[in-house]
N, C-alpha and C positions, 0 to 999 in steps of 0.2 A: 678497223671499223667496217671496211667493206666485207671482210670475211665474216664478221659477226652478222651483218645485215643479210648476206646471202644465206647463211645458216638458218637465220630466223625465217626467211621466206621459204626455204626448203622444208623446214619443220612444219610451217603453216600449211604448205601444200600437202604434206604427208598426212597431217591431222585431218585436213578437209577430205582427202581421198578416203581415209579410214572411216570418217563419219558417213560419207556417201555409200561406201560399201556396207557399213552396218545398217544404214537406212534401207538399202535394197534388200539385204538379208531379212530384216524385220518385216518389210513389206511382203516378201515371198512367203514367210512363215504365216503372216496374217491371211494371205490369200489361200494358202493350203488349209489352214484351220477353217476358214469360211467355206471352202469347197467341201471339206469333210462334214461340216454341220449340215450343209445343203443335202448332201447324199444321205445322211441319217434321216433328215426330215422327209425326203422323197421315199425312202424305204418304209418309214412309218406310215406315210400316206398309202403306199401300195399294200401294206398289211391291213389297213382299215378297209381298203377296197376288197381284199380277200375275205375279211370277216363279213362284209356286206354280201358278197357273192355266196358265201356259205349259207347265210340266213335265207337269201332268196332261193337258193337251190332246194332247201328243205321246205320252204313255205309255199312255193309257186308250183302249180301243176293243174291237172284236171280237177282236183279237189283242193282248193286253197285252204291252208292251215294258218291260223294266226300265230305270231311269234310266241305269245303266252302259252298257247296249246302245245307248241313245239317244245318249249321249256318243260312243261309238265310231263310230256311224253319222254323227255330225256332223263328226268330225275325220278320219274315214277314208273309204275308197271301196272296201269289200270286195265290194260288189254282192250281199250277202246279203239275206235277207228283211227284216230290221230296217232295213237301209239303204234298200231300196226303199220300205218303208212310210213311213219318216220323210221321205225326200226327195221322194217323188212324191205322197204323200197327206196325211199329218198335218202336215208342215211348212208346205206352202202353205195348208192349211186353217186352221192356227193363225194365220198371218200375215193371212189374210183376216178371221179373227175379231177380231184386234187393230184392223185398219183400220175395219171396219164398226162394232165396238163403240165406238171412239173417236168416229167420225162421228155415230152416233145419240145417244150420250150428250151430246156437246157441242151438237148440234142441239137436243136437248130443253132443255138449260140455257139456250141463247140464246133460244129461244121463250118459256120461262117468265120469264126476266129481262126481255125486251123488253115482253111483255104484262102483266107483274106478275101472272101467273096461274099458280099452282102446279099446276093441272090440265092445262096445255097440254103437248103433245109432238107430234112430227111425225106419228105414227100416229093419235092422237086428232083432230088437226086435218085429217086427210085428205090430208096431203102425200104419204105413202108410197103410199096408194091411188091418188092422182093420177098419181104416177110410174109405178106398175104399169099403170094404165089406158092411159097414153100409149104404153107399150111394146107392150101388146097391140094397140092400134089401129095402131101403126106396123108390127107384124108382119102385120096384115091388109092394109095398103097396100104392103107390101114396103119399108118405110123403116127397119126395125130391124136391118139387116144390119151386123154388126161391132160392135166396142166403141164406137167413136165415135158411131154411130147410136143405140145403146141409151142411152148416157150423155146425148146431146143430148135425146132424147125424154123420158127420165126427169126431167131438169132442167126441161124445158119444162112437163111435166105437173105437177111439184111446184110450180113457180112460179105457174101459172094456178090451181091448186087453193088455194094459200095466199091469193092475192089474192081469190078468190071467197069463201072462208071468212071472211076479215077483213071483206069488204064486207057479207056477210049477217049475221054474228054480232055485229057492233059490238064494243065494248070490254068488255062484261059477261062475266066469266069463264065462268060456267056456260053462258050462251047461246052463247059461242064454241065450247065443247067440244061441246055438243049439235049445233050446226050442222056441225062437223067430222065427228062420228060419223054424222050423217044423210047428208052428202055422200059420206063414205067408203063407207057401205053401198050407196048408189046406184051409185057407180063400180065397186065390187066386184061388184055384181049384173050390171051390163052386161058387165064383163069375163068373168064366168062364163058368161053367155049366149053371148057370142061364141065362147068355147072349146068349148061344147057343140054349137053349130050348125056350127062349122068345125073339127072335130077334127084334120084333116090339117094345117091351117095352124098350129094352136096346140099340137101335140103337145110341142114343146120348151119351151113356156111353162107347162105344167101344174105341173110340180114346182117350177119357179122361183116361181110365183105364191103358193106357200104360205109361203115364207121359210125358207131353209135354207142352211147352210154346206157341206153335202154336195153332191157333183156338180160343184163349181166348182174342184176342185183343179188341173185341167189347163188351165183357162181363163186366157188372158193377163190379168194384173191390172195391168199397167204404167199404163194410162191412168186407170182409176178410183182406183188407189192414189195416183197423182200428184195427181189432183184433190182427194182427201181430205186429203193432206198439205198442199197449198197452202191449202185452205180452213181447215184447223186453224191454220196459221200466220196467216192473216187473222183468225181468231177470237181468237188471242192478242193481235194488234195492236189489236183493237177493245175489249179489256177495260177500258181506262182510260176512254174516253168512255162506255162502257156502265155503268161503276161510278158515274159522275156522273148518268147517266140514271135510275138506280134511285131517286135522291132526288127525282125529278120533273122535268118538262120545264122549268119556270121555274128550278129550281136548276141544272140542266145548262146552260142558257143563261147564267146568271149566272157560271158557272165557265168560260165561254168555249167551251162545246161546241156543235156543230152538230147539233141534234136530228134534223132531217130526214135529213141525211147518215148519221148513226149508224143510224137505223131502216132505211134503204135498204140499208146495208152488211150489217146483221144478217140481213135478209130474203134477200139474195143468198147469204150464207154458209150459211144454213139450207137454201136450195134446193139449193146445190151438195152439201152434206154428205148430206142426205136423198136427193137424186137419185142420187148416185154409189153410196151404200150400197144403195139399192133396185135399181139397175141390175145390181149384181154379186151380190147375195144374195137379192133378193126382198123383199117387205114384211115387216118384223119390227117388230111393235107393242110398246108398253109399255116398251121399254128406255129411251127418252128420257124417260119419266115417272119410272121408279124411280131411275135413277142420280142426277139432281139432288137428289131428296129424301134419298137416303143421304148426299150430299156437303154439303148445305146447313148442317146443324148444326155440324160441325167447321169449316166455312169462316167462320162467324160474320158473314155479311153482306158479305164481301169478294168481289167478282166475280173478280179475278185468282186467288185461292185456290180459289174454286168451279170455275173453269175447269180449274185443275190437277188437282183431285180428280176431276172428271167425265172428264177425258181419260184417267185411269188406271183409274177404276172401271168405265167403259164396257166396255173389253176384259175386265176381270175377270168382270163379270156375264155377258157374252155367252159367253165361253169356258166358264164354269161351267155355263151353260145347255146349251151344246153337248155338254159331257162328259156331263151328265145325260141328254141326248137319245140318246146312243149306248148307254147301259147301261139305259135305262128298260124296254125290251122285250128278252126273251131271244132273240127271233128276228130282230131288226133294230133300226132306230133311227127315231125320230120327228123331224120337222122341228123345228128349234130355235125357230121362231116359236110352236109349240104350248107349249113349256116357258115361254117368256117370257110368253105369255098367261096360263098358269096362275098364274105368280108376279105378273104385273102387274095382273090384274083385282082381287085383294084389295087391292093397293096403291092402285088408283084408288078403290075403295070407302072405304078408310081416309082417303084425302086429302079426299074429298067430305064425309065425316062430320066430320072434323076442321075443315074450313073452315066447315061449318054450325054447329059449336059455337062457333067463334071469332066468327062473325057474330052469333050469338045473344047 
């Protein structure tokens, strides 16, 4: 009798443990499904913001155009004023903003994820300044003719600057940023000196060197846009190994990842994205810093979702900054890099202070 009673109690405990384990598993599955639904809802909201930014970018400017007139200009060919503005000026400018915003946002996300440094971004690490410096020097030597020449020089300058910053700054986050800022200041100063001493050679680089979407509406964008699209596709492909790399080098190796290959691939992608964006729009800083910070909380530590969010939020933020740049002054417009700097500098200060509180 005692044996039967003990067996029944043991069986009851086993059944109870099994039910609790099943309940925990079911609860985990429900939480995962709820998190996935929230991420989809957030992505849909970001897409709606992108659509609103696209409409505002085409409608707002020195000559306001109603959305109905924009639609008629898109579907018709009446040759009127609205048609010319939409097709020749604001349409290409908006597409440029989408490409550059996505490129800089994703480049910033890749740099921050690879270095595990929330303060990193192509501008702060000197990558965009390196690209601009290479184009200026190429103009002096007569090597920056045409799209292909500018794109090659920008990519080369971005790559060399990135390698130099990583070599001098080590892996410590704040030291890496300080090294990038210092090198960026040096390269920007040299570029400015070259433009001042040789104004005839660098007349066409002065406005470009500030960072703006204006003035590039009629420029052929096929090569830089193709480079950005291909690099974005490569960034999507690298999200899975990068997601494992976030856990640490040893964890990534235990999961079958090739750490060296992943790091090299990410550096190449960052160079292409930042180089192409800088070649076509000039150096635009802080965008790669702000976008990943806005996207990181809803992404919840998932690199693929963080990639999707930054790819949408980058154009949203750049187009919103560009629209603000158009209406900020009553007599003209300011370069979009000025607006992103005003918004990005407080974001950098907040990130540094937050990191200091976490470390303390």
